[in-house]
KOLGUDREN-107005 format. One record per residue: x negated, z, y of N, C-alpha, C in turn; residue number from 0; residue in three letters. Coordinates in steps of 0.05 Angstrom, whole numbers, always signed. Example, Ala and Ser with C-alpha at 12.3 -4.5 7.8 and 13.67 -1.06 7.14 Angstrom:
2
((-264,+156,-114),(-246,+156,-90),(-264,+156,-66),0,ala)
((-257,+142,-45),(-273,+143,-21),(-258,+157,+1),1,ser)
This chain:
219
((+149,-637,+267),(+168,-629,+275),(+188,-600,+267),0,met)
((+206,-592,+263),(+209,-579,+243),(+246,-574,+251),1,thr)
((+263,-575,+242),(+295,-570,+242),(+305,-544,+242),2,gln)
((+309,-541,+266),(+322,-527,+265),(+359,-517,+262),3,his)
((+352,-491,+252),(+384,-488,+243),(+402,-460,+250),4,glu)
((+418,-453,+283),(+425,-440,+285),(+437,-421,+266),5,pro)
((+443,-384,+269),(+450,-373,+244),(+480,-381,+244),6,gln)
((+492,-363,+222),(+520,-356,+217),(+544,-388,+217),7,gly)
((+564,-386,+231),(+592,-416,+217),(+582,-425,+242),8,arg)
((+553,-435,+259),(+552,-448,+278),(+545,-477,+263),9,glu)
((+545,-503,+271),(+545,-530,+263),(+511,-547,+264),10,pro)
((+495,-549,+251),(+476,-558,+258),(+461,-575,+271),11,lys)
((+437,-572,+283),(+434,-581,+309),(+402,-592,+301),12,leu)
((+401,-609,+301),(+363,-622,+290),(+352,-632,+324),13,lys)
((+338,-617,+318),(+309,-623,+344),(+290,-654,+331),14,leu)
((+295,-649,+310),(+275,-684,+299),(+282,-688,+265),15,cys)
((+285,-719,+257),(+308,-723,+218),(+277,-714,+211),16,ser)
((+276,-705,+200),(+247,-697,+176),(+245,-730,+151),17,asp)
((+273,-735,+151),(+291,-758,+140),(+284,-777,+146),18,glu)
((+283,-788,+174),(+282,-815,+183),(+251,-823,+188),19,ala)
((+247,-847,+174),(+225,-865,+177),(+213,-874,+199),20,ser)
((+199,-896,+202),(+190,-897,+229),(+200,-940,+229),21,asp)
((+200,-945,+216),(+202,-971,+195),(+224,-980,+222),22,ala)
((+216,-1008,+223),(+226,-1030,+245),(+253,-1046,+220),23,ile)
((+233,-1054,+199),(+248,-1079,+189),(+262,-1070,+167),24,leu)
((+282,-1050,+161),(+302,-1049,+150),(+332,-1075,+147),25,thr)
((+338,-1068,+119),(+360,-1083,+121),(+388,-1070,+131),26,ile)
((+387,-1042,+144),(+409,-1032,+162),(+402,-1039,+192),27,pro)
((+378,-1047,+206),(+373,-1057,+229),(+376,-1077,+233),28,asn)
((+374,-1093,+209),(+376,-1123,+218),(+403,-1124,+201),29,ala)
((+415,-1109,+196),(+452,-1117,+204),(+472,-1102,+225),30,ile)
((+456,-1077,+253),(+459,-1070,+271),(+443,-1095,+291),31,ser)
((+430,-1116,+289),(+417,-1122,+303),(+443,-1156,+302),32,phe)
((+450,-1150,+281),(+461,-1180,+273),(+494,-1181,+288),33,val)
((+503,-1157,+289),(+519,-1141,+304),(+524,-1146,+329),34,arg)
((+499,-1137,+342),(+494,-1130,+371),(+497,-1170,+375),35,leu)
((+492,-1194,+365),(+489,-1207,+370),(+515,-1221,+373),36,cys)
((+536,-1211,+356),(+569,-1220,+347),(+580,-1228,+382),37,leu)
((+567,-1211,+399),(+575,-1190,+423),(+585,-1214,+441),38,val)
((+558,-1225,+448),(+565,-1259,+462),(+588,-1280,+457),39,pro)
((+587,-1280,+421),(+599,-1298,+410),(+625,-1297,+417),40,val)
((+643,-1267,+408),(+666,-1259,+407),(+672,-1259,+437),41,phe)
((+662,-1254,+469),(+670,-1265,+487),(+666,-1296,+491),42,leu)
((+654,-1311,+479),(+667,-1343,+485),(+690,-1347,+472),43,ala)
((+696,-1338,+438),(+725,-1346,+439),(+744,-1327,+446),44,leu)
((+747,-1309,+449),(+765,-1298,+470),(+774,-1318,+491),45,leu)
((+757,-1322,+511),(+757,-1326,+537),(+756,-1362,+547),46,phe)
((+758,-1358,+516),(+767,-1404,+498),(+790,-1404,+497),47,ser)
((+803,-1371,+491),(+829,-1383,+479),(+841,-1367,+455),48,gly)
((+821,-1369,+447),(+818,-1356,+410),(+826,-1341,+399),49,asn)
((+845,-1328,+408),(+852,-1301,+401),(+846,-1289,+371),50,asp)
((+857,-1309,+346),(+851,-1305,+320),(+823,-1295,+324),51,leu)
((+806,-1314,+328),(+776,-1318,+322),(+761,-1296,+331),52,gly)
((+771,-1289,+355),(+757,-1261,+370),(+766,-1240,+365),53,ala)
((+799,-1245,+343),(+806,-1222,+333),(+785,-1207,+305),54,ala)
((+773,-1227,+287),(+761,-1231,+271),(+733,-1219,+280),55,val)
((+730,-1240,+285),(+701,-1230,+290),(+687,-1200,+310),56,leu)
((+714,-1190,+320),(+706,-1168,+327),(+711,-1152,+312),57,phe)
((+734,-1155,+296),(+735,-1135,+263),(+716,-1139,+252),58,ala)
((+694,-1165,+246),(+670,-1157,+230),(+645,-1147,+239),59,leu)
((+647,-1149,+263),(+625,-1127,+283),(+624,-1103,+283),60,ala)
((+653,-1091,+272),(+670,-1063,+279),(+658,-1054,+251),61,ala)
((+672,-1071,+233),(+666,-1063,+221),(+648,-1054,+187),62,gly)
((+620,-1071,+200),(+595,-1077,+187),(+589,-1045,+195),63,thr)
((+602,-1033,+211),(+581,-998,+226),(+581,-996,+197),64,asp)
((+597,-999,+181),(+612,-972,+155),(+590,-982,+133),65,phe)
((+582,-1009,+140),(+567,-1014,+117),(+536,-1011,+127),66,ile)
((+522,-1016,+145),(+495,-1015,+140),(+500,-978,+140),67,asp)
((+513,-968,+162),(+498,-934,+153),(+507,-925,+121),68,gly)
((+521,-942,+97),(+513,-931,+72),(+493,-946,+67),69,gln)
((+494,-973,+74),(+462,-987,+62),(+441,-965,+66),70,ile)
((+436,-956,+90),(+417,-928,+105),(+420,-899,+89),71,ala)
((+435,-904,+77),(+436,-868,+58),(+427,-882,+41),72,arg)
((+443,-905,+20),(+445,-903,-6),(+414,-911,-11),73,arg)
((+399,-932,+2),(+370,-925,-3),(+357,-928,+2),74,thr)
((+361,-904,+19),(+338,-873,+39),(+316,-900,+54),75,asn)
((+339,-914,+68),(+314,-932,+97),(+331,-924,+115),76,ala)
((+338,-897,+125),(+353,-873,+141),(+315,-885,+173),77,val)
((+318,-901,+184),(+299,-898,+205),(+310,-886,+237),78,ser)
((+284,-879,+247),(+293,-875,+269),(+297,-889,+292),79,lys)
((+295,-922,+286),(+304,-943,+302),(+323,-939,+288),80,leu)
((+338,-938,+277),(+368,-946,+267),(+385,-922,+276),81,gly)
((+377,-895,+279),(+390,-875,+286),(+398,-877,+323),82,gln)
((+381,-890,+326),(+391,-900,+359),(+400,-931,+363),83,val)
((+395,-950,+348),(+405,-964,+342),(+441,-968,+339),84,leu)
((+440,-953,+322),(+470,-956,+311),(+480,-952,+328),85,asp)
((+494,-921,+349),(+512,-916,+367),(+509,-937,+387),86,pro)
((+475,-961,+393),(+474,-970,+423),(+500,-987,+418),87,val)
((+499,-1003,+393),(+517,-1015,+380),(+546,-1012,+381),88,val)
((+552,-994,+379),(+581,-987,+371),(+583,-982,+409),89,asp)
((+575,-976,+417),(+574,-966,+443),(+576,-998,+462),90,arg)
((+561,-1014,+458),(+568,-1038,+468),(+594,-1060,+460),91,ala)
((+599,-1051,+433),(+619,-1063,+440),(+647,-1056,+440),92,leu)
((+651,-1028,+440),(+663,-1009,+454),(+667,-1015,+483),93,met)
((+652,-1021,+505),(+638,-1034,+529),(+654,-1060,+532),94,val)
((+656,-1075,+516),(+649,-1104,+513),(+670,-1108,+505),95,thr)
((+699,-1091,+496),(+719,-1091,+478),(+735,-1074,+505),96,ala)
((+737,-1074,+516),(+753,-1061,+537),(+753,-1078,+569),97,val)
((+732,-1077,+573),(+724,-1094,+595),(+737,-1122,+598),98,ile)
((+739,-1140,+568),(+744,-1154,+561),(+774,-1165,+556),99,ser)
((+780,-1141,+557),(+808,-1130,+548),(+826,-1138,+581),100,leu)
((+812,-1119,+595),(+823,-1122,+623),(+821,-1148,+633),101,leu)
((+804,-1163,+631),(+794,-1180,+647),(+824,-1213,+640),102,leu)
((+832,-1191,+612),(+855,-1208,+604),(+876,-1200,+601),103,val)
((+879,-1184,+617),(+914,-1165,+615),(+918,-1151,+608),104,gly)
((+903,-1141,+576),(+923,-1121,+557),(+913,-1103,+562),105,arg)
((+894,-1089,+572),(+894,-1053,+567),(+887,-1047,+599),106,leu)
((+903,-1017,+603),(+905,-1021,+634),(+880,-1008,+646),107,pro)
((+868,-1015,+662),(+851,-995,+682),(+843,-966,+670),108,leu)
((+857,-950,+664),(+847,-915,+666),(+840,-920,+635),109,trp)
((+847,-940,+620),(+835,-934,+590),(+806,-944,+589),110,val)
((+803,-959,+611),(+769,-973,+621),(+751,-950,+621),111,ile)
((+772,-940,+649),(+752,-918,+655),(+746,-893,+645),112,val)
((+769,-886,+633),(+755,-859,+612),(+741,-872,+586),113,leu)
((+740,-894,+580),(+725,-901,+553),(+686,-899,+569),114,val)
((+684,-921,+583),(+664,-917,+604),(+652,-893,+606),115,leu)
((+665,-875,+631),(+652,-864,+642),(+640,-841,+605),116,val)
((+652,-839,+595),(+648,-825,+575),(+639,-827,+546),117,arg)
((+634,-858,+552),(+610,-873,+536),(+580,-875,+551),118,asp)
((+571,-872,+577),(+556,-865,+602),(+548,-841,+592),119,leu)
((+558,-824,+599),(+560,-799,+604),(+544,-785,+569),120,gly)
((+553,-801,+545),(+544,-797,+521),(+513,-800,+526),121,leu)
((+514,-833,+521),(+484,-844,+522),(+457,-832,+542),122,leu)
((+473,-836,+571),(+449,-816,+589),(+440,-783,+579),123,val)
((+457,-779,+571),(+456,-747,+562),(+433,-739,+532),124,ala)
((+447,-765,+514),(+431,-756,+492),(+406,-771,+495),125,gly)
((+399,-797,+516),(+371,-809,+512),(+357,-781,+527),126,ala)
((+369,-767,+548),(+350,-738,+562),(+343,-723,+545),127,trp)
((+364,-717,+522),(+356,-703,+501),(+339,-700,+483),128,ala)
((+340,-729,+472),(+325,-737,+461),(+293,-743,+477),129,leu)
((+294,-760,+486),(+266,-754,+512),(+245,-734,+515),130,ser)
((+267,-725,+528),(+256,-698,+543),(+245,-672,+520),131,arg)
((+269,-667,+501),(+260,-650,+489),(+270,-652,+457),132,trp)
((+272,-679,+450),(+262,-685,+424),(+292,-674,+415),133,arg)
((+317,-666,+420),(+343,-666,+413),(+354,-687,+405),134,val)
((+379,-675,+381),(+390,-701,+376),(+410,-687,+365),135,arg)
((+432,-692,+380),(+473,-683,+362),(+473,-700,+337),136,val)
((+474,-697,+317),(+490,-707,+295),(+512,-723,+300),137,pro)
((+508,-755,+304),(+548,-755,+295),(+568,-740,+283),138,val)
((+585,-735,+294),(+613,-714,+281),(+626,-737,+261),139,ala)
((+641,-730,+245),(+657,-747,+221),(+676,-754,+249),140,phe)
((+693,-742,+260),(+705,-739,+278),(+703,-768,+302),141,ala)
((+678,-758,+310),(+668,-782,+325),(+682,-810,+311),142,gly)
((+663,-821,+299),(+667,-841,+278),(+697,-847,+267),143,lys)
((+712,-835,+268),(+738,-828,+265),(+750,-837,+291),144,leu)
((+753,-835,+306),(+755,-845,+335),(+739,-871,+349),145,ala)
((+720,-877,+333),(+710,-898,+344),(+731,-915,+318),146,thr)
((+738,-914,+295),(+761,-936,+284),(+785,-929,+289),147,thr)
((+793,-918,+297),(+817,-924,+310),(+820,-932,+334),148,phe)
((+801,-928,+353),(+793,-947,+375),(+787,-981,+367),149,met)
((+771,-988,+352),(+765,-1010,+350),(+790,-1029,+330),150,phe)
((+806,-1010,+307),(+828,-1019,+306),(+851,-1031,+324),151,val)
((+856,-1017,+335),(+877,-1008,+356),(+867,-1050,+391),152,gly)
((+836,-1047,+386),(+829,-1068,+409),(+828,-1091,+388),153,phe)
((+826,-1095,+367),(+833,-1105,+347),(+864,-1123,+342),154,thr)
((+881,-1107,+352),(+914,-1107,+354),(+914,-1122,+374),155,gly)
((+900,-1107,+403),(+904,-1118,+417),(+895,-1150,+425),156,leu)
((+875,-1163,+413),(+857,-1182,+419),(+875,-1203,+406),157,leu)
((+885,-1196,+380),(+903,-1216,+350),(+930,-1214,+390),158,leu)
((+947,-1190,+385),(+973,-1188,+410),(+998,-1195,+396),159,asn)
((+996,-1200,+377),(+1012,-1206,+358),(+1010,-1182,+330),160,val)
((+1040,-1171,+316),(+1058,-1181,+326),(+1064,-1163,+359),161,pro)
((+1079,-1165,+375),(+1092,-1140,+389),(+1112,-1118,+386),162,gln)
((+1106,-1096,+389),(+1127,-1082,+385),(+1156,-1068,+403),163,val)
((+1173,-1058,+405),(+1186,-1048,+432),(+1178,-1019,+440),164,pro)
((+1174,-1028,+466),(+1164,-993,+485),(+1183,-962,+478),165,gly)
((+1174,-940,+478),(+1194,-913,+478),(+1208,-920,+505),166,leu)
((+1208,-933,+512),(+1227,-925,+543),(+1225,-909,+548),167,gly)
((+1211,-887,+548),(+1200,-867,+566),(+1190,-869,+586),168,leu)
((+1187,-881,+600),(+1181,-879,+626),(+1174,-908,+644),169,val)
((+1184,-909,+671),(+1187,-939,+671),(+1157,-937,+697),170,asp)
((+1132,-941,+673),(+1109,-943,+690),(+1090,-957,+676),171,ile)
((+1073,-980,+692),(+1068,-1004,+676),(+1039,-999,+666),172,ala)
((+1034,-977,+671),(+1008,-980,+661),(+995,-957,+646),173,trp)
((+1031,-949,+624),(+1023,-938,+594),(+1045,-950,+588),174,leu)
((+1029,-973,+578),(+1042,-987,+549),(+1050,-979,+525),175,pro)
((+1077,-979,+517),(+1081,-958,+494),(+1105,-945,+501),176,gly)
((+1093,-930,+524),(+1115,-916,+532),(+1142,-919,+554),177,phe)
((+1123,-946,+560),(+1147,-962,+590),(+1160,-978,+563),178,ser)
((+1187,-994,+563),(+1207,-1006,+555),(+1198,-1022,+555),179,gly)
((+1175,-1038,+564),(+1156,-1064,+556),(+1147,-1067,+525),180,glu)
((+1160,-1092,+512),(+1138,-1104,+488),(+1113,-1096,+484),181,pro)
((+1099,-1085,+467),(+1074,-1086,+476),(+1063,-1088,+444),182,cys)
((+1039,-1090,+445),(+1020,-1090,+419),(+1011,-1071,+410),183,ser)
((+1030,-1068,+381),(+1024,-1048,+363),(+987,-1031,+363),184,trp)
((+959,-1044,+370),(+947,-1029,+367),(+951,-1008,+397),185,gly)
((+962,-1012,+418),(+964,-999,+440),(+965,-961,+425),186,ile)
((+980,-953,+402),(+978,-941,+390),(+958,-924,+384),187,trp)
((+934,-946,+367),(+919,-942,+353),(+894,-926,+369),188,phe)
((+895,-943,+402),(+875,-935,+419),(+889,-904,+429),189,ile)
((+902,-904,+436),(+906,-877,+449),(+906,-852,+425),190,tyr)
((+916,-864,+408),(+897,-835,+384),(+871,-831,+382),191,ala)
((+860,-857,+382),(+822,-857,+386),(+816,-843,+422),192,gly)
((+833,-842,+431),(+824,-829,+455),(+822,-794,+455),193,leu)
((+863,-794,+443),(+858,-753,+435),(+834,-747,+422),194,cys)
((+831,-768,+397),(+804,-754,+390),(+772,-752,+399),195,ile)
((+771,-778,+411),(+757,-783,+424),(+744,-760,+445),196,ser)
((+758,-749,+461),(+760,-732,+484),(+753,-693,+472),197,cys)
((+770,-693,+451),(+758,-669,+426),(+733,-681,+416),198,gly)
((+723,-693,+415),(+693,-697,+402),(+673,-695,+422),199,val)
((+683,-708,+450),(+655,-702,+470),(+656,-676,+479),200,thr)
((+671,-661,+475),(+682,-638,+487),(+660,-623,+460),201,ala)
((+659,-621,+438),(+646,-611,+416),(+618,-621,+423),202,arg)
((+613,-649,+425),(+579,-654,+431),(+573,-636,+450),203,tyr)
((+586,-637,+472),(+578,-626,+495),(+562,-583,+489),204,ala)
((+582,-579,+470),(+577,-542,+469),(+555,-552,+442),205,val)
((+546,-571,+434),(+536,-575,+405),(+503,-587,+419),206,glu)
((+510,-591,+447),(+485,-595,+454),(+468,-580,+472),207,gly)
((+488,-568,+486),(+473,-548,+499),(+466,-526,+489),208,val)
((+478,-522,+465),(+459,-501,+439),(+430,-510,+435),209,arg)
((+435,-543,+428),(+405,-547,+412),(+388,-551,+439),210,ala)
((+398,-553,+460),(+373,-544,+486),(+370,-523,+484),211,leu)
((+382,-507,+480),(+375,-474,+483),(+353,-470,+472),212,arg)
((+360,-483,+441),(+345,-477,+413),(+311,-484,+419),213,ala)
((+323,-518,+435),(+285,-517,+439),(+279,-509,+461),214,ala)
((+285,-503,+486),(+274,-487,+498),(+255,-455,+491),215,met)
((+280,-465,+480),(+267,-429,+468),(+233,-429,+443),216,ala)
((+236,-452,+419),(+217,-462,+410),(+203,-466,+425),217,met)
((+199,-473,+462),(+167,-498,+473),(+150,-479,+473),218,ala)
């Protein structure tokens, strides 16, 4: 397969990765697998009331995303499995965090719905484009930034300390931080991550349509 790059200032849209290998047993893939295995341990700690342990473990699982990516690039160990596994683990951590925080009453329902709808849409659309047309839209830096903000926010809500005063702008319970009730500092990172992720989703949609058109033209 060849790589198609549109003319002008349009972003790179890959029909496949020439640099990615078919290797499965790589260090980055092993790290991603360990991150995935930490999810049930994190849930066990949270629902047993160990907020500190849950927050530390979640931060560890989220933070090692940067490590496996750096190892893959610096050691030329980028694999096709890793390109799929890494974002899947990120999404698994994201979904697990929002649902568990909803169950313990620290995150409003609308945030969970927004995150789940976005992530499910990206996973389904990405899997279909890859399997049907061999099209993969590269992960944008802004997308990683949004994920980082969200993970920091989730860690803050898991710790649940210190509480900070609300702005008192509205009298709506499902807008923590904007109401007058004290809330975790992590909610502001979540709001920032949501704003960035909405913009990134729109960008992915535009780039995905362009990549599919290019793939169809080459078929």
